[in-house]
matplotlib code that plots the C-alpha trace (Angstrom):
import matplotlib.pyplot as plt

x = [0.0, 2.8, 4.2, 0.8, -0.2, 1.0, -1.3, -4.4, -6.2, -6.3, -10.0, -10.2, -7.1, -8.3, -11.6, -9.8, -7.6, -10.4, -8.6, -9.8, -8.7, -7.8, -5.9, -3.8, -2.9, -2.0, 0.2, 1.9, 2.8, 3.9, 7.7, 9.4, 9.1, 12.1, 12.0, 12.0, 15.0, 16.9, 16.2, 17.5, 20.6, 21.4, 20.8, 23.3, 25.9, 25.4, 25.9, 29.0, 30.5, 29.8, 31.4, 34.5, 35.1, 35.2, 31.7, 32.9, 31.7, 28.6, 26.0, 28.1, 31.0, 28.7, 26.8, 30.1, 31.0, 27.6, 28.0, 31.5, 30.1, 27.8, 24.5, 22.5, 21.2, 20.4, 20.6]
y = [0.0, 2.4, 1.9, 2.7, 5.5, 8.1, 6.7, 5.7, 7.0, 4.9, 4.2, 2.1, 0.2, -0.7, -1.9, -3.9, -5.5, -5.9, -4.2, -1.4, 2.2, 2.6, -0.7, 0.6, 3.7, 1.8, -0.5, 2.6, 4.0, 0.7, 0.1, -3.0, -6.1, -7.6, -10.6, -8.3, -6.3, -9.5, -10.9, -7.7, -7.7, -11.4, -10.7, -7.8, -10.1, -12.8, -10.4, -9.0, -12.5, -13.5, -10.4, -10.8, -14.3, -12.9, -14.3, -17.9, -18.9, -21.0, -21.5, -23.9, -21.4, -18.4, -20.3, -20.9, -17.2, -16.1, -18.4, -17.1, -13.6, -14.4, -15.2, -18.1, -19.5, -22.8, -23.7]
z = [0.0, 0.7, -2.8, -4.3, -2.0, -4.5, -7.2, -5.3, -2.2, 0.9, 1.0, -2.2, -1.3, 2.2, 0.6, -2.0, 0.6, 3.1, 5.9, 8.1, 7.5, 11.2, 11.2, 8.3, 10.1, 13.3, 11.1, 9.6, 13.1, 14.5, 14.5, 13.2, 15.2, 17.0, 14.7, 11.6, 12.9, 13.7, 10.2, 8.6, 10.8, 9.8, 6.1, 6.3, 8.1, 5.5, 2.7, 4.4, 5.1, 1.5, 0.1, 2.4, 1.0, -2.6, -3.0, -2.8, 0.8, 0.8, 3.5, 5.7, 6.0, 6.4, 9.2, 11.0, 10.6, 12.0, 15.0, 15.6, 15.4, 18.3, 16.4, 17.8, 14.5, 12.8, 9.1]

ax = plt.figure().add_subplot(projection="3d")
ax.plot(x, y, z, "-o")
ax.set_aspect("equal")
plt.show()
């Protein structure tokens, strides 16, 4: 909805998606969840470890790197 907000008004979009207008505005004001923030942080670390290996490290090596960096994570 955020991407289409410049082209369409909120009212028809909430009707189409069958969500309440007030619920949409509550969602906009709410911050990112802890899970979402952790996911973003891990994605950034994975990209960094992969780039540092000249883009040759695979998932087993990156998993080891993440664990050595203090992440508690499974495959």
